C-alpha positions in Angstrom: 72.7 23.1 40.4 74.7 25.6 42.3 77.9 24.4 43.9 79.3 25.8 47.2 82.6 25.2 48.9 82.3 25.5 52.7 85.5 25.6 54.8 85.7 25.5 58.6 88.0 23.7 60.9 85.3 23.2 63.6 83.6 19.8 62.6 80.4 20.6 64.4 80.0 24.0 62.8 80.9 22.5 59.4 78.3 19.8 59.5 75.6 22.0 61.0 76.1 24.8 58.5 76.4 22.5 55.5 73.1 20.8 56.4 71.4 24.1 57.1 72.5 25.5 53.8 71.4 22.4 51.9 68.0 22.6 53.5 67.6 26.4 53.5 68.6 26.6 49.8 66.9 23.5 48.5 65.0 25.5 45.9 68.4 26.4 44.4 69.4 22.7 44.6 72.6 23.7 46.3 75.4 21.1 46.4 77.7 21.8 49.3 81.3 20.4 49.5 82.7 20.7 53.0 86.4 20.9 53.9 87.7 20.9 57.5 91.2 22.0 56.6 93.0 24.4 54.3 94.7 21.6 52.5 91.5 19.8 51.8 89.8 23.0 50.6 92.7 23.8 48.2 92.5 20.3 46.8 88.7 20.7 46.2 89.2 24.2 44.7 91.8 22.8 42.4 89.5 19.9 41.3 86.0 21.5 41.0 84.5 24.8 39.9 82.4 26.5 42.6 79.7 29.1 42.3 80.6 30.5 45.7 83.0 29.9 48.6 82.2 30.4 52.3 85.4 30.2 54.4 86.3 30.6 58.1 89.2 33.0 58.4 91.0 31.2 61.2 92.3 27.8 60.0 95.1 25.9 61.7 98.5 25.8 60.0 97.9 28.7 57.5 98.3 32.4 57.4 94.8 33.9 57.6 94.4 35.8 54.3 97.2 34.0 52.4 95.0 30.9 52.3 92.0 32.9 51.1 94.2 34.5 48.4 95.1 31.0 47.3 91.5 30.1 47.1 90.8 33.2 45.1 93.5 32.3 42.6 92.1 28.8 42.2 88.6 30.0 41.8 88.8 33.3 39.9 85.6 35.3 39.5 83.9 33.3 42.2 82.3 35.1 45.2 84.2 34.5 48.4 82.5 35.1 51.7 84.7 35.2 54.8 83.4 34.4 58.3 85.1 34.9 61.6 84.3 35.6 65.2 87.7 37.2 66.0 88.9 40.7 65.5 85.8 41.6 63.5 86.8 45.2 62.6 90.2 44.3 61.4 89.0 41.3 59.4 86.3 43.4 57.8 88.9 45.9 56.7 91.1 43.2 55.2 88.2 41.6 53.3 87.4 45.0 51.8 91.0 45.7 50.9 91.3 42.3 49.1 88.1 43.0 47.2 86.4 39.8 48.5 82.6 39.6 48.3 81.7 39.9 51.9 82.5 39.4 55.6 80.2 37.8 58.1 80.8 37.9 61.8 80.3 34.8 63.8 77.9 33.7 65.1 76.4 33.6 61.6 73.1 35.3 61.0 71.7 32.5 58.8 69.0 34.5 57.2 71.5 37.1 56.1 73.8 34.4 54.7 70.9 32.7 52.9 69.8 36.0 51.3 73.3 36.8 50.2 74.0 33.4 48.8 70.7 33.5 46.8 71.9 36.8 45.4 75.3 35.6 44.2 74.5 32.1 43.1 73.9 31.5 39.4 70.5 31.4 37.8 69.1 34.0 40.1 67.5 37.1 38.8 69.4 40.3 38.2 66.9 42.0 40.5 67.8 39.6 43.4 71.5 40.1 42.7 71.2 43.9 42.7 69.1 43.9 45.8 71.9 42.3 47.8 74.7 44.4 46.3 76.2 41.8 44.0 77.0 43.2 40.5 78.8 40.2 39.0 82.3 41.6 39.0 84.9 39.3 40.5 85.8 40.1 44.1 84.4 43.6 44.0 82.5 45.3 46.8 79.9 47.5 45.2 78.3 49.0 48.3 80.0 50.5 51.4 80.1 48.5 54.5 77.2 49.2 56.7 77.8 49.4 60.5 74.6 47.7 61.7 74.3 44.6 63.8 73.6 42.4 60.7 74.6 44.6 57.9 78.4 44.4 58.3 79.0 42.6 55.0 78.5 43.1 51.3 75.6 40.6 51.6 73.7 43.4 53.4 70.3 43.7 54.9 67.9 46.5 54.5 
């Protein structure tokens, strides 16, 4: 069973996205832990091993990428996907600079997110992983960022 940590300070978004992921990835038997604060996310990341982390960039009370760097230290070699609706170009550059897996602009294109998660979650074929640009190396972007409406991230669409 794949285990995902979902972090977002918007309770409605958190619940809706968690349920949609559980339903949309039911074939992967995805277990989703949801955290509505940076503190809760860090406690969960310290306690459990995750197969992927999906995190909102803007969280109250923390520096944007410092929090994500802390998550990366607690969950080494785990794909981290950052989502945000603010300052998309700058966020995308910072995600690339830090070597995180991908950036998704909000509102989230769920089909893109679903395809990308299938590619990075364990027990998926090498072909599926390669199709979506994930090569298995920790926090490494293997494809250039594509400047299309839904291809802004390492999750990619073709």
